[in-house]
C-alpha positions as CSV (number, residue, x, y, z in Angstrom):
1,M,2.9,-59.1,-83.8
2,K,6.1,-58.1,-82.0
3,T,4.3,-55.4,-80.0
4,D,1.8,-58.1,-78.7
5,K,4.7,-60.2,-77.5
6,L,6.3,-57.2,-75.9
7,F,3.2,-56.2,-74.0
8,F,2.6,-59.8,-73.0
9,I,6.2,-60.1,-71.6
10,L,5.9,-56.7,-69.8
11,S,2.5,-57.8,-68.3
12,I,4.0,-61.0,-66.9
13,F,7.0,-59.1,-65.5
14,G,4.7,-56.5,-63.9
15,V,2.6,-59.3,-62.2
16,L,5.7,-61.1,-60.9
17,L,7.1,-57.8,-59.6
18,I,3.9,-57.0,-57.7
19,I,3.9,-60.6,-56.2
20,F,7.6,-60.2,-55.2
21,I,7.1,-56.8,-53.5
22,G,4.0,-58.0,-51.6
23,A,5.8,-61.1,-50.3
24,Y,8.8,-59.3,-49.0
25,R,7.2,-56.1,-47.6
26,S,7.8,-55.2,-44.0
27,V,5.3,-53.5,-41.9
28,V,6.1,-50.9,-39.2
29,Y,4.6,-51.4,-35.8
30,E,4.8,-49.4,-32.6
31,G,3.7,-49.8,-29.0
32,E,4.8,-50.2,-25.4
33,I,6.3,-53.4,-24.1
34,S,4.1,-55.1,-21.5
35,K,5.9,-58.4,-21.1
36,I,9.2,-59.9,-22.0
37,N,10.2,-63.6,-22.1
38,S,13.8,-64.5,-22.9
39,F,15.0,-67.7,-24.5
40,N,18.3,-69.1,-25.8
41,G,18.9,-67.0,-28.9
42,G,16.3,-64.3,-28.5
43,M,13.2,-63.0,-26.8
44,T,9.5,-62.7,-27.2
45,L,7.6,-59.5,-26.4
46,N,4.0,-58.6,-25.7
47,V,3.4,-55.1,-27.1
48,T,0.4,-53.0,-26.5
49,D,-1.7,-52.4,-29.7
50,V,-0.1,-55.4,-31.3
51,F,-2.1,-58.6,-31.0
52,E,0.5,-61.0,-32.2
53,S,3.5,-62.2,-30.2
54,V,6.7,-60.3,-31.2
55,V,9.8,-62.4,-31.6
56,I,13.4,-61.1,-31.7
57,F,16.2,-63.5,-32.7
58,S,19.5,-62.2,-31.5
59,D,22.6,-63.5,-29.8
60,E,23.5,-60.0,-28.7
61,L,22.1,-58.5,-25.4
62,I,19.3,-56.1,-26.2
63,D,18.5,-53.5,-23.6
64,L,14.7,-53.6,-23.5
65,K,12.5,-53.5,-20.4
66,V,8.8,-53.5,-19.6
67,G,7.4,-50.0,-20.2
68,D,9.8,-49.1,-23.1
69,K,8.2,-47.6,-26.2
70,I,9.4,-49.3,-29.3
71,R,9.0,-49.2,-33.1
72,F,9.9,-52.2,-35.2
73,T,9.5,-53.7,-38.6
74,G,8.8,-57.3,-39.2
75,R,7.0,-60.0,-41.0
76,K,4.0,-62.1,-39.8
77,N,4.7,-65.8,-39.4
78,W,2.7,-68.8,-38.1
79,N,4.3,-71.0,-35.4
80,Q,2.5,-73.8,-33.5
81,G,-0.9,-72.5,-34.5
82,S,-0.4,-68.9,-33.4
83,E,0.5,-65.8,-35.4
84,Q,3.7,-64.0,-34.5
85,I,5.8,-61.2,-35.8
86,I,9.5,-61.9,-36.5
87,V,11.3,-58.5,-35.9
88,L,13.7,-57.4,-38.6
89,K,14.7,-54.0,-37.2
90,I,13.8,-52.3,-33.9
91,W,14.1,-48.8,-32.4
92,K,13.5,-47.5,-28.9
93,G,11.5,-44.3,-28.3
94,P,8.2,-42.8,-29.5
C-alpha cells in the first residue's frame, strides 16, 4: 500500500515538473534585423525568418541597426490580437 502512494505522489510530481518546464522554456531565434521601431522603454524589431514581432524592453541604449544579425531567446506572448516575442537575452553576430 505504501508503494502505491509513493508511485502516485511521484507521478503527480513528474507531471507538475513537465508542466512547469514547458511553461518557462525559452526558444532561441536568429535572423537579420529588417526594421526597428523605438518606443519609451524599449524597441520592436522585425527580424527575417521570424514571423512574430520582436519586443525588447530596456531602459539602456542597445546598439542595434538594420542589417545586424542577431540571436535571441524569448517567450511568445499575445498583445492586442497579434503574437509577439518578448526578448529575454540577445546577442549580435551569426
